[in-house]
C-alpha positions in Angstrom: -13.9 -2.5 4.1 -12.0 0.3 2.8 -10.7 3.1 5.1 -8.3 6.1 4.5 -5.5 7.3 6.7 -3.2 10.1 5.6 0.4 8.9 5.2 1.7 11.3 7.8 -0.5 9.7 10.6 1.0 6.3 9.9 4.1 4.9 11.4 5.2 1.9 9.3 6.8 -1.1 10.9 8.0 -4.4 9.6 4.8 -6.0 11.2 2.4 -4.1 8.6 1.5 -5.4 5.4 2.2 -2.4 3.1 1.9 -2.9 -0.5 3.1 -0.1 -2.8 1.0 -0.7 -6.0 3.3 1.3 -8.4 5.3 -0.3 -11.1 8.7 -1.8 -10.3 10.5 1.1 -11.6 8.7 3.8 -9.6 9.0 1.6 -6.6 12.8 1.0 -7.0 13.4 4.7 -7.4 11.7 5.6 -4.0 9.4 3.8 -1.6 8.2 3.9 2.0 10.1 1.9 4.5 8.9 -1.5 4.9 6.6 -1.2 1.9 6.6 -4.3 -0.6 6.1 -3.8 -4.3 3.0 -5.3 -5.4 1.9 -3.6 -8.8 -1.7 -3.2 -9.3 -1.7 -6.0 -12.0 -0.1 -8.6 -9.5 -3.0 -8.4 -7.0 -5.2 -11.4 -7.1 -6.8 -14.0 -4.8 -3.7 -16.1 -4.6 -1.7 -13.2 -3.2 -4.4 -12.3 -0.8 -4.4 -15.8 0.5 -0.7 -15.2 1.6 -1.9 -12.5 4.1 -3.8 -13.2 7.3 -7.5 -12.0 7.1 -6.9 -10.8 10.6 -4.3 -8.2 9.2 -5.1 -4.9 7.5 -3.5 -4.4 4.1 -2.2 -0.9 3.8 -1.9 0.4 0.2 -0.2 3.2 -1.3 1.1 4.6 -4.5 2.8 7.9 -5.5 -0.1 10.2 -4.8 -3.4 8.1 -4.5 -4.9 7.1 -7.8 -3.5 3.7 -8.0 -4.0 3.0 -4.4 -7.7 3.6 -4.7 -8.0 1.2 -7.6 -5.9 -1.3 -5.7 -8.3 -1.1 -2.6 -11.3 -1.6 -4.7 -9.8 -4.6 -6.4 -8.8 -6.1 -3.0 -12.4 -5.5 -1.7 -13.9 -7.1 -4.8 -11.7 -10.2 -4.3 -12.5 -10.5 -0.6 -15.1 -8.2 1.0 -13.9 -9.3 4.4 -10.6 -7.7 4.1 -9.7 -4.4 6.0 -7.9 -2.1 3.4 -6.4 1.2 4.4 -5.4 3.5 1.7 -2.4 5.6 2.8 -3.5 8.9 1.1 -1.0 11.3 0.0 1.3 8.3 -1.0 5.0 8.3 -1.4 5.3 12.1 -2.5 3.6 13.2 0.6 5.7 10.8 2.8 8.9 12.2 1.3 7.6 15.7 1.7 7.0 14.9 5.4 10.5 13.6 6.0 9.4 10.1 6.5 11.9 7.2 5.8 12.1 6.7 2.1 14.3 3.9 0.5 15.6 3.2 -2.9 17.0 0.0 -4.3 
């Protein structure tokens, strides 16, 4: 099941599974606090098996395009998963003053 939540309505914690689906370079430059880099091309059944089915997976990208594709991919791999697209992505989070990290 795919849902959407605007990034500014989300309070990230270390207990959330948050996947930033941009490439490693973009992730390294700036990403939402607690987000893990999971580039779109790395999402597969084996990766999904590492996350409890009971946990929603939050996906985001820079602005929204890749996150939507990632959510559809996750749903095609496991239709029982709850996937939440964080709309607005990293750009909206940064503009709203949310905690953004770089490496």
